[in-house]
N, C-alpha and C positions, 0 to 999 in steps of 0.2 A: 655621658658622652656629649651632651649638648651644652649650651651656654650656662645652664643652671648648675653644671658641675664645677664651674670655676669659682672658687671663693675669692673674696677681696683680700688683697695683700695687706696684712697688718704689720707695720714696721716694728711693733713691739713683740712680734713672734720671731723665733729663729727657725726658719724653714730648713736650714742646713743641718738641723739636728733632729731628724725624724726618729721615732722610736719603733715603728712597725713596718718599715719598707726597706727596699733594696734598690740599687740602680737598675737591676734587671726587671723589676716590677714597675719602676717609675717611668722608664724611657718609653715603652709602648703606650702607656696611658698619656704621657705628655704629648706624643705625636697625635693621638686622637684629640686631645685638648686643643692642639694647634689648629687642627682642621675645623673644629667648632668655632674657634676665634676667627679664623680666616673667613668663615661664612658670616660671622657677625660684622666684620668689617664690610663685607660685600653688601649686606642688607642696610647697614648704617648709611652707606653712601649711595643707595639706590635713588633717593630723592635728590640730594644736592648734586649728584653726578649725572643726572639727566635721564634716568631710567624709569622711575616711578612718578606717578602724578596722583593727585587727590581725586575723589569721586563725588558723585551727586549723593546728597542725603546725609552726609557727615559734616559736622562742624568742629570747631575748636582745634584746627590743625596747628594754629599758633606758629611756633618757630619752624615747623615743617615747611610752611609757605613763606614766612618772612625771612628765614635764614638767620634770624637774630638768636643764635644759639647761646645758651647760658653755660655755666661751668658744669652743669649736669649732663650736657649732651655728649655722648660718646664716652662717658666716664667708665662704663663697663669695659670698653675696649682697653683702656689704660690699665685698670686693675687686673683684668684677666690676662693681659699680655705679660705683665710683670709676675703674676702668679705662675704662669706657664713657664716663663723664662727662669724662674727660681727652681722649678723642677729640673730643667736642663742643667742649671748650675750645680745642683746637687749631684747629678750624674757625673758631670765633669770633675767635681771635687773628689768624688769617691771612686773614680776609675783612672784618672790621668797618671797616677803613680804606678799603675800596673800595665806594662807594655802589652800584655796579652789581651787587655780590654780596650785596645786602641780603637776598635770599630765603634764601641759604645760611646767613647769620648768624642770621637769625630762626628758621629751623628748628632750628638747633643750640641756640639759647637755649631754645626750647620743649621740646625733648627733654631737655636738661640739667635743666630745671625738673621735668619728669616724673620723672626719676630721683631728684632730691633730695627730692621729695615722698614717694616710696616709702621712702627712707632715714629721713626724719623720722618717718613713720608707724610705723616699727618700732623706732627707736632714740632718738627725740626729739632730744637735742643731738648734733650731728655736726660735723666740720670742713666749713666752707663758704667763708666769705669769705677764708680763708687757705689754702684747699686748691687743688689742681690747678695749682700753680706749679712743680712739678718741684723742681730743686735750689734754687730760690729760697725754698722753705719746706719744709724737711725735717721740721719738727715743727709742723704746723698746729694753731692753736688751735681750740677747739670753740665754735660759735655755738649759741644756744638755738633750739629747734625753732620757737618763735613768731616769732623774728626772721628765721629762714630763710624761713618761710612768707610773711611780709610782703614779703621781697625777691623771692621767686618770683612773687608777684602783680605786683610792679613789672616784673620781667623779661618776664612775659607781656604786660603792657600795652605795654611797649617793642616787643616783637615784633609785636604786632597793628598798632601804629601804623606800624612800619617796613614791614611788608608792604603796608599800604594806600598808603603813600607810594610804594613801589616799583611798585605797580600803576598809579600815575598818571604814572610816568616812562617815557619811551621808551628810556632808557639801561639799564634793569634787565635783567640776564641771567636768562632763564627757566631754571627747573629742568626738565630733560627728564624725560619720563615714566619712562624706563628708569633714571634716576638717583634716583628717589624710590619706594622699595618700599612706601610706605604710602599716599600720596595721588596718585601719578602726576604730580606737579608742579602739581596744582590748588591754588593758593594760597588760594582762598576756603575750602577745606576745612581748610587749616592754621590759618587764622584762627578757624574754628569750633572746632577742636580746642583751640586756645589759650584761647578764651573759655570752653569747657566745663571745661577744667582749672582755670582761674581761679575759676569759679563753685564748683567742687568744693572748692577750698582755702578760699574765703570761707565756705561753709556750715559747714565743719569749725571754722573760727576763730570764727564768730559767737557761739557759745555761751560763749566765754571773756570774762568781764566786762572784763578789762583791754584787750581788743582791740576792744571795741564801737565806739569812735570810728573806728578804722581801717576796720572792715568796713562800718559805716554809710555812710561816704564812698564806699567802693568799690562798694557795692550801688547807691548813687544814681547812680554814673557807669557802671553796667553797660550795655553796648551791645547792646540787644536787636535792633538792625538787623543785626548780624553773626549773631546767633543762636548756637545750639549745634549739636553734631553732628547731622546728619540721616542718617548711615549709620554702620556699625561702623568703627572705626579699626583696620584690619588690616594686617599686614605679610606680604608674600610675594615674596621675591626670585627665586622659581622653585624651590620645594621639590620634591624628587623622591624616589622610592624607590631611593635610592642611598646608599652609605656617606658620611656627612658632609653629606648634603643633605636628610635627612628632616625634615619639619616638627617643631619642638620639642614641640608639643602632642601630636601623634600618637605621637612617640617616647616621651613621658612616660607616656601613658595606654593605649597599644595595643601597638605592636611596633616593632622596628627594620627595616632594609632586608632582613634575612634572615628575617623573621617570628618572631624570638625575642621572646616577649611581655614587656612591661613589667609592673610592679606584681604580681608573683606572691605578694606577702605583704601585700596590701592589698585591702580590700573596702569598700563604702559603710558609713557608720555608720548604725545604726538610727535615729538622730536625723534625719539628712538625708533618709532614705527616708520618714520620717513625713510630710514635706511633699508626697509624691506618692501614697502608697498608701492614703490615706483616714484615717490615724490623726489627722493634723492637718488636712490638705487632700487633696483628690482631684485628681490631675493625670496622667491617663492619657496625654495628648498628649505632654508633655515626658518623662514617666517612661519611656515605651517607647523613646525615642531616646537618652536619657542613660544608662540602665542596661540592661545585658544581662540577659535573662530576667525583666525586670520584669513583674508585681509579685512574682515568686517567687524573685528572686535572694537569695543569702546576704547577710546584714548582721550587724553586731556592735556592741557597745558598746565604745568604746576602753578598753583595760585589762582587759577580761574574757578570762580565759584558761581557764576551765573549760568548754571548747567541745566541741560535737559535731563529728564528722569531716566533716560536710557544710558546715561554715562555712569555705568556701574559694572562691577565684575560679572562674569557669566554666572547665571543662576546655578547654585549648587556646586560651584567650582571656583577656580581662580583664573586670572588671565594668563598664568604661566604653566598650567597643567593641561596637557593635551591628550591624556588618556581618556578612554570612554567614560570611566567614573573612577572614584578613589579606590575601588577594589580591582581595577584593571590598569596596571601601570602603563605609562606612555613613553615618549621619547623626549628629546629636547633638553631643557635644563632641569625641570622638575620631573624626573623619570619615574621614581617609585620609592617606597620607604626603605628599600635595601640598597639604594644607589650609593656609590662612593662619594666622598667629599673632595673637592678640588683644592690642592695646594698650589699647583701651577699647571696650566694647560700647555700641551705641546705647541699649540698655536702661538701662545705667548713667546715661547722659546724661539720659534722660527721668526717671528716678527722682530724680536730683539736682535737676532743675527742679521736680519735684513737691514735694520737700521745701522748696526755697527759696520757692516760692509759698505753701505751707501755713504757713510760719513768717513770711510777710509780708515777705520780703527783696526779692522781685521780683514783678512783676505777672504774671497769667496764670491759666489754669484748671488746678488741681491734678488734678482727676479725669481730664481729657483726657490730661495728661502721664503720669499713673499708668497709665491704660489703654494708652497708647502704649508704655509700658515693658514691660508684659506681652506685648503683641503683638510687640514687637521681639525679646523673648527667644524666643518661639515661632518667629519667622521665622529667627533665627540658627540655632537648633537643627534646624530642618527643612531647612536648606540642606546640599547635598553638598559635597565637598571642592573643587568647582569654583566654589562660590559661588552656585549656583542652588537655589531651593526645589525639592525632589524632587517629581516628578509624582504620587507617591502621597500627598502631603500637601496639605491645604488649611488655611492659617493661620487664616482667618476662622472656619471651622467649628470648628476645635480650640479657639480662644480662646472662642468662644461656649459651647462645651460646658464649658470650664473655669469660666466664670462661672455656668453653670446648675448644675453639679455641686457648687458651693460657694455656692449662692444665699443662704445665711444667714450667710456669713462676711464681715465687713468687711475681712479680710485680702486678699480677692479683689475684693470689690465695695465700693469706697471710699465710695460714697454711704451705706452702712450705718453708717459710723463716726459716733459721737455727739459726738466732740470732737476737737480737734487732736491730742491725745496718741494716740488710736486711729489717726488718719490717719498720723501719723509711724510708728507701729508697723507699719501695713500697708505703707507705702512702703519701710521698711528691710527688712522681712521679704521682700517681693517682690524687692528688690535682692539679698538674701542668696541666694534661690533662683536668680535669674538668673545669679549668679556661681559657682554650684556647679561645682567643678573647672575654672573658667575664670579667676577672679580671687579665689582663696581668701584671699589676704592682705588685699585690700580689704574683702571680706565680714567678715573677723574684726576689722579696724580699725573698721568701722562698728558692729559689735556692741559693741566696747569704748566707743565714743563714745556710743552711744544705749541700750545694754542690750537691743537688739532683734536677732533674734527673742528673745522672752521665754524665760528658763530659770528653774528653781527652784534657787537656790543651795544647795549641799550635798546635793542629791538624788542617789540612786544609780539612779533610773529612767532607762532608756535613751532615752526620748522626752521627759523633762523637762529634761534637760541634755545637753550634749555634752562635758562635762568627763570626763576619764578617771577610772575608779573606783580607779586606783592613783596618782592625782595627789598629789604632796607639796606642792602650792601652799598658801601661807598666806593667799591671797586668799579672800574669802568665796565667790566663784564657782568656786574651785579651778582657775583658769586662769592663764595668764601675762598680764602687762600690757605686756610689751615683750620685745625680744630682748637677750641679753647682748652687750656689746662683744666683738669678736674678740680673741683672744690677741695677734695681731700689733700691736694698738694698745698693749697693756700693755708689749710688748717694744720697739717702735720709737718710741712717742710717749707714754711714761709720765708726762711732766710735764703733759700736757693732757687725757688721757682721764679721764672721771669715774670715781672709785674706788667700790667697794662698792655698785654699782648692783644693787638687788634686783629680779629679773625678775617677782616676784609682787606687788610693792608700788609700785615706781617707775612712774609713768604718763607717757604721751605728753601734751603740754601741752593737747590738746583733750579729754582724758579727764577729766571732772569727776565721774565716778561713784564 
């Protein structure tokens, strides 16, 4: 169920010709695999995205602090994403001809779109239309990121329509709850998820002038009757405190089944802490469940190595586990070994809506969606590993205190914003906070797209920027603009992989900054 279960994609294999599986067995396992991959994206971008920092007593951080990433950095994301997408393609290929299996086909299309959106957001141009064909295409061509995004929207539209048609037919085979580790076979939720993912893609595309005609048409056709997610999209196949069955989130941020702690060489960045401890914003409610020893936990600026001996993770724990001990689950992000894995937070869905409304793409009340995003973030973090808000927490009271403690900040109280630019800044800043060590990759992508939360380019102040003070980036903000293509592409697909891609200058198609 974890990252180790994802094998590397060998272009000499034909994964479309399995000998011992069926679509019914592959689909639920693929969804679980996607959850593990989403967590790997999260952890991979925890350092470059502004959430993790190095600690005292460790050396050889290398590219972690210089950002001079080689072709090996993130290579597992690439191979596991394509491996996982191949599973979904297998389901599509083996169910699409049977109308009664339209739910399986549609779920596979939706999750395949989810994966390729992540690939485009970090690599831009990737193999897509010519990929996942096994021996039929050993050297797949690369499609542009913008072309892939447009086709993903089309795939999501197809999936939504197919599910709707399936719901109207008595011949459609239902997805059993046990065979769907994300939504338990509830197809209305799959439609909402697809609609949310589509809105997310359209919002990212809409700022690109060449795509304005496409996005305008799609926004006009956006189906508000379906709506967007009204709950967190979470995956839980039955995670347990056993070897090979621990929740990927807990395993990455807390400990394994034997209570051996994770992240002994990482602590929160001073930058991210500033959104909780009063430096930028005051957030006692979320701070106490996200960070151990808040507000007095150790923090650091990425790349700073002239450290005091106290700049280390909490003894016997990690900076992100707030339970009494590893045998006593807590709240926050690292809740417990049985917690679900996040595919998409309800908070993210609400902030996507808030931005789309603010920019005039869809109708609605941006302030209501913004406030709902904040409330949803508190709610998720106040839940225990079983998915219930802990008896010691009151979401409404905590959210009200958050608004009061930041009564003069438009970043918390959207009604104080004096123009749309401030509104967008508030929406993206709150999204960034909500995604802290949950979806670091998406938070960083949104920063690159919008430049929010605001930083001061070239600053060495730990709360003015999250760029490493040892960064060798030639970009004005001293950050990366994308991931390098993995070495296996240069070895196995040299005629198609883009050459000499500069990770400090080459941008994702939606990054116009």
